[in-house]
C-alpha positions as a Markdown table, in Angstrom:
| # | Residue | x | y | z |
|---|---|---|---|---|
| 1 | Met | 0.0 | 0.0 | 0.0 |
| 2 | Ser | 1.4 | 3.4 | -1.0 |
| 3 | Glu | 1.7 | 6.3 | 1.4 |
| 4 | Leu | -1.2 | 8.1 | -0.3 |
| 5 | Asp | -3.4 | 5.0 | -0.2 |
| 6 | Leu | -2.5 | 4.5 | 3.5 |
| 7 | Val | -3.7 | 8.1 | 4.3 |
| 8 | Glu | -7.1 | 7.3 | 2.9 |
| 9 | Trp | -7.2 | 3.9 | 4.7 |
| 10 | Val | -6.4 | 5.5 | 8.0 |
| 11 | Val | -9.5 | 7.8 | 7.8 |
| 12 | Glu | -11.8 | 4.9 | 6.9 |
| 13 | Glu | -10.3 | 2.8 | 9.7 |
| 14 | Ala | -10.9 | 5.5 | 12.3 |
| 15 | Arg | -14.5 | 5.9 | 11.2 |
| 16 | Asn | -15.0 | 2.2 | 11.4 |
| 17 | Arg | -13.7 | 2.3 | 15.0 |
| 18 | Gly | -16.4 | 4.8 | 16.0 |
| 19 | Ala | -14.8 | 8.2 | 15.4 |
| 20 | Ser | -17.4 | 10.8 | 14.4 |
| 21 | Tyr | -14.7 | 12.7 | 12.4 |
| 22 | Ala | -11.2 | 11.6 | 11.3 |
| 23 | Glu | -8.3 | 13.2 | 9.4 |
| 24 | Ala | -4.9 | 12.1 | 8.3 |
| 25 | Arg | -2.0 | 14.2 | 7.2 |
| 26 | Tyr | 1.1 | 12.7 | 5.5 |
| 27 | Glu | 4.1 | 14.9 | 5.0 |
| 28 | Asn | 7.6 | 14.4 | 3.6 |
| 29 | Gln | 9.8 | 17.3 | 4.3 |
| 30 | Arg | 13.2 | 17.5 | 2.5 |
| 31 | Gln | 15.6 | 20.1 | 3.9 |
| 32 | Glu | 19.0 | 21.5 | 3.3 |
| 33 | Gln | 20.8 | 24.0 | 5.5 |
| 34 | Phe | 24.2 | 25.6 | 5.9 |
| 35 | Leu | 25.7 | 28.2 | 8.2 |
| 36 | Leu | 28.6 | 30.4 | 7.3 |
| 37 | Lys | 30.5 | 32.2 | 10.1 |
| 38 | Asn | 33.1 | 34.7 | 9.1 |
| 39 | Gly | 33.6 | 33.1 | 5.8 |
| 40 | Ile | 33.9 | 29.5 | 7.3 |
| 41 | Leu | 31.4 | 26.8 | 6.7 |
| 42 | Asp | 30.3 | 25.8 | 10.2 |
| 43 | Val | 27.2 | 23.7 | 9.5 |
| 44 | Leu | 26.0 | 21.7 | 6.5 |
| 45 | Phe | 22.9 | 19.5 | 6.6 |
| 46 | Asn | 20.8 | 17.6 | 4.2 |
| 47 | Gly | 18.0 | 15.2 | 5.1 |
| 48 | Asn | 14.3 | 14.4 | 5.1 |
| 49 | Asp | 11.6 | 13.7 | 7.6 |
| 50 | Arg | 8.4 | 11.9 | 6.7 |
| 51 | Gly | 5.5 | 10.5 | 8.6 |
| 52 | Met | 1.8 | 10.8 | 9.4 |
| 53 | Gly | -0.4 | 12.6 | 11.9 |
| 54 | Val | -3.9 | 11.3 | 12.7 |
| 55 | Arg | -6.6 | 13.3 | 14.5 |
| 56 | Val | -10.1 | 12.0 | 15.5 |
| 57 | Leu | -13.2 | 13.3 | 17.2 |
| 58 | Tyr | -14.6 | 10.6 | 19.4 |
| 59 | Asp | -17.6 | 11.3 | 21.7 |
| 60 | Gly | -16.9 | 15.0 | 21.5 |
| 61 | Ala | -13.2 | 14.8 | 22.5 |
| 62 | Leu | -10.1 | 15.2 | 20.3 |
| 63 | Gly | -7.3 | 12.7 | 20.0 |
| 64 | Phe | -4.1 | 13.1 | 18.0 |
| 65 | Ala | -1.3 | 10.7 | 17.4 |
| 66 | Ala | 1.7 | 10.8 | 15.0 |
| 67 | Gly | 4.6 | 8.6 | 13.9 |
| 68 | Asn | 7.0 | 7.9 | 11.1 |
| 69 | Asp | 6.3 | 4.2 | 10.7 |
| 70 | Val | 4.5 | 4.6 | 7.3 |
| 71 | Thr | 3.2 | 1.0 | 7.1 |
| 72 | Lys | -0.2 | -0.4 | 7.6 |
| 73 | Asp | 0.7 | -1.7 | 11.0 |
| 74 | Gly | 2.1 | 1.6 | 12.0 |
| 75 | Ala | -0.9 | 3.4 | 10.7 |
| 76 | Arg | -3.3 | 1.1 | 12.6 |
| 77 | Thr | -1.4 | 1.9 | 15.8 |
| 78 | Leu | -1.8 | 5.6 | 15.2 |
| 79 | Val | -5.6 | 5.2 | 14.8 |
| 80 | Glu | -5.7 | 3.1 | 18.0 |
| 81 | Asp | -3.6 | 5.7 | 19.9 |
| 82 | Ala | -5.6 | 8.7 | 18.7 |
| 83 | Ile | -8.9 | 7.1 | 19.7 |
| 84 | Ala | -7.5 | 6.0 | 23.0 |
| 85 | Ile | -6.4 | 9.6 | 23.7 |
| 86 | Ala | -9.8 | 11.0 | 22.8 |
| 87 | Lys | -11.5 | 8.4 | 25.0 |
| 88 | Ser | -9.3 | 9.4 | 28.0 |
| 89 | Gly | -10.3 | 13.1 | 27.5 |
| 90 | Ser | -13.9 | 12.9 | 28.6 |
| 91 | Arg | -15.5 | 16.3 | 28.3 |
| 92 | Lys | -18.6 | 18.0 | 29.6 |
| 93 | Gln | -18.7 | 20.4 | 26.7 |
| 94 | Lys | -18.3 | 18.4 | 23.6 |
| 95 | Ile | -16.0 | 19.7 | 20.8 |
| 96 | Val | -17.7 | 20.4 | 17.5 |
| 97 | Phe | -16.2 | 21.2 | 14.2 |
| 98 | Thr | -17.9 | 23.6 | 11.7 |
| 99 | Glu | -19.2 | 22.0 | 8.6 |
| 100 | Glu | -16.9 | 22.6 | 5.6 |
| 101 | Pro | -16.9 | 21.3 | 2.1 |
| 102 | Gly | -14.9 | 18.2 | 1.4 |
| 103 | Val | -12.7 | 19.5 | -1.4 |
| 104 | Glu | -10.6 | 17.3 | -3.7 |
| 105 | Ala | -7.7 | 19.5 | -5.0 |
| 106 | Glu | -4.0 | 19.5 | -5.9 |
| 107 | Trp | -1.8 | 22.5 | -5.8 |
| 108 | Lys | 1.9 | 23.3 | -5.8 |
| 109 | Val | 4.1 | 26.4 | -5.8 |
| 110 | Pro | 5.8 | 27.0 | -9.2 |
| 111 | Glu | 9.6 | 27.0 | -9.4 |
| 112 | Lys | 11.5 | 28.6 | -12.2 |
| 113 | Lys | 14.6 | 26.8 | -11.0 |
| 114 | Pro | 13.7 | 23.9 | -8.7 |
| 115 | Leu | 15.0 | 24.7 | -5.3 |
| 116 | Leu | 16.2 | 21.4 | -4.1 |
| 117 | Asp | 17.5 | 20.3 | -7.5 |
| 118 | Thr | 19.9 | 23.2 | -7.6 |
| 119 | Pro | 23.3 | 22.1 | -6.2 |
| 120 | Ile | 24.1 | 23.2 | -2.7 |
| 121 | Glu | 27.5 | 24.3 | -4.0 |
| 122 | Glu | 25.9 | 26.9 | -6.1 |
| 123 | Lys | 24.0 | 28.3 | -3.2 |
| 124 | Leu | 27.0 | 28.3 | -1.0 |
| 125 | Glu | 29.0 | 30.1 | -3.6 |
| 126 | Ala | 26.3 | 32.8 | -3.9 |
| 127 | Val | 26.4 | 33.5 | -0.2 |
| 128 | Asn | 30.2 | 33.3 | -0.1 |
| 129 | His | 30.2 | 36.0 | -2.8 |
| 130 | Ile | 28.2 | 38.3 | -0.6 |
| 131 | Asp | 30.5 | 37.6 | 2.2 |
| 132 | Arg | 33.6 | 38.5 | 0.1 |
| 133 | Glu | 32.0 | 41.7 | -1.1 |
| 134 | Leu | 31.1 | 42.6 | 2.5 |
| 135 | Thr | 34.7 | 42.2 | 3.7 |
| 136 | Asp | 35.9 | 44.3 | 0.7 |
| 137 | Leu | 34.0 | 47.3 | 2.1 |
| 138 | Gly | 36.8 | 47.8 | 4.6 |
| 139 | Leu | 34.4 | 48.1 | 7.6 |
| 140 | Asn | 35.4 | 46.9 | 11.1 |
| 141 | Leu | 33.2 | 43.8 | 11.0 |
| 142 | Ala | 33.5 | 41.8 | 14.2 |
| 143 | Ala | 31.1 | 39.1 | 13.0 |
| 144 | Arg | 29.5 | 38.0 | 9.8 |
| 145 | Ile | 26.9 | 35.2 | 10.0 |
| 146 | Phe | 24.8 | 33.8 | 7.1 |
| 147 | Ser | 22.3 | 31.0 | 7.4 |
| 148 | Trp | 20.6 | 29.3 | 4.4 |
| 149 | Ser | 17.8 | 26.8 | 4.4 |
| 150 | Gly | 15.7 | 25.3 | 1.6 |
| 151 | Thr | 12.7 | 23.1 | 2.3 |
| 152 | Gly | 10.4 | 21.1 | 0.1 |
| 153 | Ile | 7.1 | 20.0 | 1.7 |
| 154 | Asp | 5.1 | 17.2 | 0.1 |
| 155 | Lys | 1.7 | 16.8 | 1.8 |
| 156 | Tyr | -1.4 | 14.7 | 1.4 |
| 157 | Phe | -4.4 | 15.5 | 3.6 |
| 158 | Val | -7.6 | 13.4 | 3.8 |
| 159 | Asn | -10.6 | 13.8 | 6.1 |
| 160 | Ser | -13.9 | 12.0 | 6.6 |
| 161 | Asp | -15.8 | 14.9 | 5.1 |
| 162 | Gly | -14.5 | 14.0 | 1.7 |
| 163 | Ala | -11.4 | 16.3 | 1.5 |
| 164 | Lys | -8.4 | 14.9 | -0.4 |
| 165 | Ile | -5.8 | 17.6 | -0.9 |
| 166 | Arg | -2.3 | 17.1 | -2.2 |
| 167 | Ser | 0.3 | 19.9 | -2.3 |
| 168 | Tyr | 4.0 | 20.7 | -2.7 |
| 169 | Ser | 5.6 | 23.8 | -1.2 |
| 170 | Pro | 9.2 | 24.8 | -1.7 |
| 171 | Arg | 10.5 | 27.4 | 0.8 |
| 172 | Ala | 13.8 | 29.3 | 0.7 |
| 173 | Arg | 15.1 | 31.3 | 3.7 |
| 174 | Met | 18.3 | 33.3 | 4.3 |
| 175 | Leu | 19.3 | 35.1 | 7.5 |
| 176 | Tyr | 22.2 | 37.4 | 7.9 |
| 177 | Phe | 23.6 | 38.8 | 11.2 |
| 178 | Leu | 26.3 | 41.5 | 11.2 |
| 179 | Thr | 28.3 | 43.1 | 14.0 |
| 180 | Val | 30.3 | 46.3 | 13.4 |
| 181 | Val | 32.5 | 47.9 | 15.9 |
| 182 | His | 33.9 | 51.5 | 16.0 |
| 183 | Asn | 35.9 | 53.2 | 18.7 |
| 184 | Gly | 34.8 | 50.6 | 21.3 |
| 185 | Asp | 31.2 | 50.9 | 20.4 |
| 186 | Val | 29.1 | 48.1 | 18.7 |
| 187 | Glu | 26.1 | 48.1 | 16.3 |
| 188 | Gln | 24.4 | 44.9 | 15.2 |
| 189 | Gly | 21.9 | 44.3 | 12.4 |
| 190 | Ser | 20.1 | 41.2 | 11.2 |
| 191 | Arg | 17.4 | 40.3 | 8.7 |
| 192 | Gln | 15.5 | 37.2 | 7.4 |
| 193 | Leu | 14.6 | 36.9 | 3.8 |
| 194 | Gly | 11.9 | 34.3 | 2.7 |
| 195 | Tyr | 10.5 | 33.1 | -0.5 |
| 196 | Gly | 8.0 | 30.5 | -1.7 |
| 197 | Gly | 9.4 | 29.1 | -4.9 |
| 198 | Gly | 12.7 | 28.0 | -6.5 |
| 199 | Trp | 16.3 | 29.1 | -6.4 |
| 200 | Glu | 15.2 | 32.3 | -8.3 |
| 201 | Ala | 14.6 | 33.4 | -4.7 |
| 202 | Phe | 18.1 | 34.6 | -4.4 |
| 203 | Ser | 17.9 | 37.1 | -7.3 |
| 204 | Ala | 14.3 | 38.2 | -6.2 |
| 205 | Trp | 15.7 | 39.2 | -2.8 |
| 206 | Asp | 18.5 | 41.3 | -4.3 |
| 207 | Ala | 20.4 | 39.9 | -1.4 |
| 208 | Met | 23.8 | 41.4 | -2.2 |
| 209 | Asn | 22.6 | 45.0 | -2.1 |
| 210 | Arg | 20.5 | 44.4 | 1.0 |
| 211 | Val | 23.4 | 43.1 | 3.0 |
| 212 | Leu | 25.9 | 45.7 | 1.8 |
| 213 | Asp | 23.4 | 48.5 | 2.5 |
| 214 | Glu | 22.9 | 47.1 | 6.0 |
| 215 | Ala | 26.6 | 47.1 | 6.7 |
| 216 | Arg | 27.1 | 50.7 | 5.5 |
| 217 | Ser | 24.1 | 51.7 | 7.6 |
| 218 | Leu | 25.6 | 50.1 | 10.7 |
| 219 | Gln | 28.9 | 51.9 | 10.2 |
| 220 | Lys | 27.1 | 55.2 | 9.6 |
| 221 | Ser | 25.1 | 54.8 | 12.8 |
| 222 | Leu | 28.3 | 54.2 | 14.8 |
| 223 | Glu | 30.2 | 57.1 | 13.3 |
| 224 | Lys | 27.5 | 59.7 | 13.0 |
| 225 | Gly | 24.6 | 58.5 | 15.1 |
| 226 | Lys | 23.3 | 60.8 | 17.8 |
| 227 | Lys | 21.3 | 60.2 | 20.9 |
| 228 | Ser | 17.6 | 59.9 | 20.0 |
| 229 | Pro | 15.6 | 62.9 | 21.3 |
| 230 | Glu | 12.9 | 62.4 | 24.0 |
| 231 | Gly | 9.4 | 63.8 | 23.9 |
| 232 | Arg | 6.2 | 63.9 | 21.9 |
| 233 | Met | 6.8 | 64.0 | 18.2 |
| 234 | Asp | 5.9 | 62.2 | 14.9 |
| 235 | Leu | 7.2 | 58.8 | 13.9 |
| 236 | Val | 7.5 | 57.6 | 10.4 |
| 237 | Ala | 7.9 | 53.8 | 10.6 |
| 238 | Gly | 9.3 | 51.7 | 7.7 |
| 239 | Pro | 8.0 | 48.4 | 6.5 |
| 240 | Gln | 10.1 | 46.3 | 8.9 |
| 241 | Val | 8.6 | 48.2 | 11.9 |
| 242 | Thr | 5.1 | 48.1 | 10.4 |
| 243 | Gly | 5.5 | 44.3 | 9.9 |
| 244 | Ile | 6.5 | 43.5 | 13.4 |
| 245 | Ala | 3.7 | 45.7 | 14.8 |
| 246 | Ser | 1.2 | 43.9 | 12.5 |
| 247 | His | 2.4 | 40.5 | 13.6 |
| 248 | Glu | 2.6 | 41.1 | 17.3 |
| 249 | Ser | -0.2 | 43.6 | 18.0 |
| 250 | Cys | -2.8 | 42.4 | 15.4 |
| 251 | Gly | -2.0 | 38.9 | 14.2 |
| 252 | His | -1.5 | 37.3 | 17.6 |
| 253 | Pro | -4.3 | 39.0 | 19.5 |
| 254 | Thr | -6.9 | 38.0 | 16.8 |
| 255 | Glu | -6.0 | 34.3 | 17.1 |
| 256 | Ala | -9.3 | 32.8 | 18.2 |
| 257 | Asp | -7.7 | 30.2 | 20.4 |
| 258 | Arg | -6.0 | 33.0 | 22.4 |
| 259 | Ile | -9.3 | 34.9 | 22.6 |
| 260 | Leu | -11.0 | 31.8 | 24.0 |
| 261 | Gly | -8.1 | 31.3 | 26.6 |
| 262 | Arg | -6.7 | 28.1 | 25.0 |
| 263 | Glu | -3.1 | 29.4 | 24.9 |
| 264 | Ala | -3.2 | 31.1 | 28.3 |
| 265 | Ser | -0.4 | 29.0 | 29.9 |
| 266 | Gln | 1.6 | 28.7 | 26.6 |
| 267 | Ala | 1.8 | 31.6 | 24.2 |
| 268 | Gly | -0.5 | 33.9 | 26.2 |
| 269 | Lys | -3.9 | 35.4 | 26.1 |
| 270 | Ser | -5.4 | 38.3 | 24.2 |
| 271 | Phe | -6.8 | 41.7 | 25.2 |
| 272 | Ile | -9.5 | 41.1 | 22.6 |
| 273 | Thr | -12.7 | 39.3 | 23.7 |
| 274 | Pro | -15.3 | 37.4 | 21.6 |
| 275 | Asp | -17.5 | 40.5 | 21.7 |
| 276 | Ser | -14.8 | 42.8 | 20.3 |
| 277 | Ile | -15.9 | 42.5 | 16.7 |
| 278 | Gly | -16.7 | 46.1 | 15.5 |
| 279 | Asp | -14.7 | 47.8 | 18.3 |
| 280 | Arg | -12.5 | 50.7 | 17.3 |
| 281 | Ile | -8.8 | 49.7 | 17.5 |
| 282 | Gly | -7.2 | 52.4 | 15.3 |
| 283 | Ser | -7.7 | 55.2 | 12.9 |
| 284 | Asp | -9.8 | 54.6 | 9.8 |
| 285 | Val | -6.8 | 54.5 | 7.5 |
| 286 | Val | -5.6 | 51.2 | 9.2 |
| 287 | Thr | -6.4 | 47.9 | 7.6 |
| 288 | Val | -4.3 | 44.9 | 8.7 |
| 289 | Val | -4.7 | 41.6 | 7.0 |
| 290 | Asp | -3.4 | 38.1 | 7.1 |
| 291 | Asp | -3.3 | 36.4 | 3.7 |
| 292 | Pro | -1.8 | 33.0 | 2.9 |
| 293 | Thr | -2.5 | 33.4 | -0.8 |
| 294 | Val | 0.1 | 36.1 | -1.6 |
| 295 | Pro | 2.3 | 34.5 | -4.4 |
| 296 | Asn | 6.0 | 33.7 | -3.6 |
| 297 | Thr | 5.6 | 34.1 | 0.2 |
| 298 | Ile | 7.2 | 31.6 | 2.5 |
| 299 | Ala | 3.9 | 30.9 | 4.2 |
| 300 | Tyr | 1.8 | 30.5 | 1.0 |
| 301 | Tyr | -0.9 | 27.8 | 1.0 |
| 302 | Glu | -4.2 | 27.3 | -0.9 |
| 303 | Tyr | -5.8 | 25.0 | 1.7 |
| 304 | Asp | -5.0 | 24.8 | 5.4 |
| 305 | Asp | -4.2 | 21.7 | 7.5 |
| 306 | Glu | -7.9 | 21.1 | 8.1 |
| 307 | Gly | -8.8 | 21.1 | 4.4 |
| 308 | Val | -10.4 | 24.6 | 4.4 |
| 309 | Lys | -9.7 | 26.9 | 1.5 |
| 310 | Ala | -7.4 | 29.8 | 2.3 |
| 311 | Arg | -8.4 | 33.4 | 1.8 |
| 312 | Arg | -7.4 | 37.0 | 2.9 |
| 313 | Arg | -8.5 | 37.6 | 6.4 |
| 314 | Tyr | -9.3 | 41.3 | 7.3 |
| 315 | Leu | -8.3 | 41.3 | 11.0 |
| 316 | Tyr | -8.4 | 45.1 | 11.5 |
| 317 | Lys | -10.4 | 46.9 | 8.8 |
| 318 | Asp | -10.8 | 50.7 | 8.5 |
| 319 | Gly | -9.6 | 50.9 | 12.1 |
| 320 | Leu | -12.2 | 48.4 | 13.5 |
| 321 | Ile | -11.6 | 44.8 | 14.8 |
| 322 | Asn | -13.2 | 42.9 | 11.9 |
| 323 | Glu | -12.5 | 39.1 | 12.2 |
| 324 | Phe | -10.4 | 36.6 | 14.1 |
| 325 | Leu | -8.1 | 33.8 | 12.8 |
| 326 | Gln | -10.2 | 30.7 | 13.1 |
| 327 | Asn | -10.0 | 26.9 | 12.8 |
| 328 | Arg | -13.0 | 24.6 | 12.7 |
| 329 | Glu | -13.2 | 24.2 | 16.4 |
| 330 | Thr | -12.9 | 27.9 | 17.4 |
| 331 | Ala | -15.3 | 28.9 | 14.6 |
| 332 | Ser | -17.9 | 26.5 | 16.0 |
| 333 | Val | -17.6 | 27.9 | 19.5 |
| 334 | Leu | -17.9 | 31.5 | 18.1 |
| 335 | Gly | -20.7 | 30.8 | 15.8 |
| 336 | Thr | -19.0 | 31.4 | 12.5 |
| 337 | Gln | -17.0 | 29.5 | 9.8 |
| 338 | Ser | -13.3 | 28.6 | 9.7 |
| 339 | Asn | -11.3 | 31.0 | 7.6 |
| 340 | Gly | -8.5 | 28.6 | 6.8 |
| 341 | Ala | -6.1 | 29.4 | 9.6 |
| 342 | Ala | -5.2 | 25.9 | 10.9 |
| 343 | Arg | -1.5 | 25.1 | 10.4 |
| 344 | Ala | 1.0 | 22.7 | 11.7 |
| 345 | Val | 4.8 | 22.8 | 11.4 |
| 346 | Asn | 5.0 | 19.1 | 10.5 |
| 347 | Tyr | 3.1 | 15.9 | 10.5 |
| 348 | Asn | 4.0 | 15.2 | 14.2 |
| 349 | Val | 2.1 | 18.0 | 15.7 |
| 350 | Glu | -1.6 | 19.0 | 15.6 |
| 351 | Ala | -2.7 | 21.9 | 13.4 |
| 352 | Ile | -3.7 | 25.0 | 15.5 |
| 353 | Val | -4.8 | 28.5 | 14.8 |
| 354 | Arg | -1.8 | 30.3 | 13.1 |
| 355 | Met | -0.9 | 33.4 | 11.1 |
| 356 | Ala | 0.6 | 33.2 | 7.6 |
| 357 | Asn | 1.5 | 36.5 | 5.9 |
| 358 | Thr | 0.4 | 39.4 | 8.1 |
| 359 | Phe | 0.7 | 43.0 | 6.9 |
| 360 | Val | -0.8 | 46.5 | 6.7 |
| 361 | Glu | -2.6 | 47.0 | 3.4 |
| 362 | Pro | -0.8 | 49.7 | 1.4 |
| 363 | Gln | -2.6 | 53.0 | 0.4 |
| 364 | Asp | -1.5 | 56.0 | -1.7 |
| 365 | Trp | 1.0 | 58.0 | 0.3 |
| 366 | Arg | 4.6 | 58.4 | -1.0 |
| 367 | Val | 7.3 | 58.1 | 1.7 |
| 368 | Glu | 8.6 | 61.6 | 0.8 |
| 369 | Glu | 5.1 | 63.1 | 1.3 |
| 370 | Met | 4.9 | 61.7 | 4.8 |
| 371 | Ile | 8.3 | 63.0 | 5.7 |
| 372 | Glu | 7.6 | 66.5 | 4.2 |
| 373 | Asp | 4.6 | 66.9 | 6.5 |
| 374 | Val | 6.7 | 66.2 | 9.7 |
| 375 | Lys | 8.1 | 69.3 | 11.5 |
| 376 | Asp | 9.7 | 67.3 | 14.4 |
| 377 | Gly | 10.1 | 63.6 | 14.4 |
| 378 | Ile | 12.0 | 60.4 | 13.7 |
| 379 | Tyr | 12.1 | 58.2 | 10.6 |
| 380 | Met | 12.6 | 54.6 | 12.0 |
| 381 | Lys | 13.4 | 52.4 | 9.0 |
| 382 | Ser | 14.1 | 49.2 | 10.9 |
| 383 | Phe | 14.1 | 47.8 | 14.4 |
| 384 | Ser | 16.6 | 46.1 | 16.6 |
| 385 | Glu | 14.4 | 44.9 | 19.4 |
| 386 | Trp | 10.8 | 44.5 | 20.2 |
| 387 | Asn | 8.8 | 43.3 | 23.3 |
| 388 | Ile | 5.1 | 42.9 | 24.0 |
| 389 | Asp | 3.1 | 41.5 | 26.9 |
| 390 | Asp | 1.3 | 38.2 | 26.8 |
| 391 | Lys | -2.1 | 39.9 | 26.1 |
| 392 | Arg | -0.5 | 41.7 | 23.1 |
| 393 | Tyr | -1.5 | 45.1 | 24.5 |
| 394 | Asn | 1.6 | 46.9 | 25.8 |
| 395 | Gly | 4.3 | 47.0 | 23.1 |
| 396 | Lys | 7.8 | 48.3 | 22.8 |
| 397 | Tyr | 9.9 | 48.8 | 19.6 |
| 398 | Val | 13.5 | 50.0 | 19.4 |
| 399 | Gly | 14.9 | 51.5 | 16.3 |
| 400 | Arg | 18.0 | 50.1 | 14.5 |
| 401 | Glu | 18.3 | 52.4 | 11.4 |
| 402 | Ala | 16.7 | 55.7 | 12.2 |
| 403 | Tyr | 17.0 | 59.4 | 11.4 |
| 404 | Arg | 16.0 | 62.7 | 12.8 |
| 405 | Ile | 13.3 | 64.6 | 10.8 |
| 406 | Glu | 13.2 | 68.4 | 11.2 |
| 407 | Asn | 11.0 | 70.7 | 9.0 |
| 408 | Gly | 10.3 | 67.9 | 6.5 |
| 409 | Glu | 14.0 | 67.1 | 6.0 |
| 410 | Ile | 15.8 | 63.9 | 6.9 |
| 411 | Gly | 18.8 | 64.7 | 9.1 |
| 412 | Ala | 21.5 | 62.8 | 11.1 |
| 413 | Pro | 21.1 | 59.2 | 12.1 |
| 414 | Val | 19.9 | 58.6 | 15.7 |
| 415 | Arg | 20.4 | 55.5 | 17.8 |
| 416 | Asn | 18.1 | 53.4 | 19.9 |
| 417 | Thr | 14.9 | 55.3 | 19.4 |
| 418 | Val | 12.3 | 53.7 | 21.7 |
| 419 | Val | 8.5 | 53.8 | 21.2 |
| 420 | Glu | 6.3 | 52.3 | 23.9 |
| 421 | Leu | 2.5 | 52.3 | 23.2 |
| 422 | Thr | -0.5 | 50.2 | 23.8 |
| 423 | Thr | -1.9 | 48.5 | 20.7 |
| 424 | Pro | -4.9 | 50.9 | 20.4 |
| 425 | Ala | -2.6 | 53.9 | 20.9 |
| 426 | Trp | -0.2 | 52.7 | 18.2 |
| 427 | Trp | -2.9 | 52.1 | 15.5 |
| 428 | Ser | -4.9 | 55.2 | 16.5 |
| 429 | Ala | -1.9 | 57.4 | 15.9 |
| 430 | Val | -1.6 | 56.3 | 12.3 |
| 431 | Asp | -2.7 | 59.1 | 9.9 |
| 432 | Ala | -0.9 | 58.1 | 6.7 |
| 433 | Val | -0.2 | 54.7 | 5.0 |
| 434 | Gly | 2.3 | 54.4 | 2.1 |
| 435 | Lys | 2.1 | 52.8 | -1.3 |
| 436 | Asp | 5.5 | 51.2 | -0.8 |
| 437 | Phe | 5.5 | 47.6 | 0.4 |
| 438 | Glu | 8.0 | 45.1 | 1.7 |
| 439 | Phe | 7.9 | 41.7 | 3.4 |
| 440 | Glu | 10.2 | 40.3 | 6.1 |
| 441 | Ala | 10.5 | 36.6 | 6.8 |
| 442 | Gly | 10.1 | 35.3 | 10.3 |
| 443 | Phe | 9.3 | 32.4 | 12.5 |
| 444 | Cys | 6.2 | 32.4 | 14.6 |
| 445 | Gly | 6.3 | 30.5 | 17.9 |
| 446 | Lys | 3.3 | 29.0 | 19.6 |
| 447 | Ser | 1.9 | 26.0 | 21.5 |
| 448 | Asp | 3.4 | 23.3 | 23.6 |
| 449 | Pro | 5.5 | 21.6 | 22.3 |
| 450 | Thr | 6.5 | 24.8 | 20.5 |
| 451 | Gln | 5.7 | 25.0 | 16.8 |
| 452 | Ser | 8.1 | 27.5 | 15.2 |
| 453 | Leu | 6.3 | 28.1 | 11.9 |
| 454 | Asp | 7.2 | 29.9 | 8.7 |
| 455 | Ala | 5.6 | 33.4 | 8.5 |
| 456 | Met | 6.0 | 36.7 | 6.8 |
| 457 | Leu | 5.3 | 40.2 | 8.1 |
| 458 | Gly | 5.4 | 43.5 | 6.5 |
| 459 | Gly | 3.6 | 46.3 | 4.9 |
| 460 | Pro | 4.2 | 49.9 | 3.7 |
| 461 | Thr | 5.7 | 52.9 | 5.5 |
| 462 | Ile | 3.3 | 54.4 | 8.0 |
| 463 | Arg | 3.2 | 57.7 | 9.9 |
| 464 | Leu | 2.2 | 58.0 | 13.5 |
| 465 | Arg | 1.4 | 61.5 | 14.9 |
| 466 | Asp | 2.3 | 62.9 | 18.3 |
| 467 | Val | 3.6 | 59.8 | 20.0 |
| 468 | Tyr | 6.1 | 59.8 | 22.9 |
| 469 | Leu | 9.6 | 58.7 | 21.9 |
| 470 | Arg | 12.7 | 58.3 | 24.0 |
């Protein structure tokens, strides 16, 4: 019996054993990684991980089991274990899933140059080339770290509602971390680049220029950077800052499992309640979305890990809390439908409510126009640090590359600008949203055991009026 046939057999077997609902998810994840430290290859890895996860609803309780013995005996054991776990979890309030169409579909992310068929030597040389150009700048670089990973995810999902979905998702990721020193002072910068597709990712990133520009910016900050001023003023925040704020102060608090208290002892709660739909959270120019269907993003998918079709979710719309990220269980509790937000990092963990690509929707302002209208403020292009409480209400962001703005002109670089605002105060201060747009790759951590999942965050440049900076 092939792996795909086995997935279908598992669902039928679980139903025959009394499960009111059953699903099976087979995954084969192939991965390559390397780590380059100061021009020396430190880590090189190539391998694959395959197996199956089985989830059942039995008498209103959920059971999940997973393993990598992809044989009929192994699959039968998974069914038995999942049902036994569900039986042991007797519940007063029965779990119910929303009714969703049982879709048969196949999708895959296109690759101009297949990611995992491209020799690792070619990728290593491309990154080494950046490293050589970096050292030729003549800066006092104390550390240069580059990490590359390429992953290909084959997946087959089947459930007892009739869904049969097969997919292939290639994902490329590069991280760089630079440390520059000058006169005993230190400045550090890092960035993650992500792409859904083939080896064409490297040229799409324009990785060389990004890294070299970052290094020059670090040096400039060290040599010419001044202490950031303190007081009430305007803040022009670049896409990296917009992205982290979108992810932390919109994406996480609108996760329905947080709102229902399911993550309270793990990733935290939310300041949002089930009755918050329609509440004012920001100015009417603010719309924050989560969209897994943006082409070439590292978190792209067409159907989630419960077989629900993916779509753009309008979390904050025109300054109002508009919808939550839902799976089939939370949607049933809240009297709505799943919006395709159930994801798992691999076959061996259960799919839970997760973000994908979270960002502020761009509008029509040019960055220059926003800056021209600022008499006294800071242009924070990127951040070095962020922090937010477990309800996603009190947030702090620290600038990495930032500049003084006076009378509409960009001036000298400033260092370590700090903005601390509540989530409503942050989004309510926004009065202009740019037409520029940029994504940052990230990992989103949640659950226990922790699932560190591919995500992207970003948006355009935005302007916040009259906020306190220090």
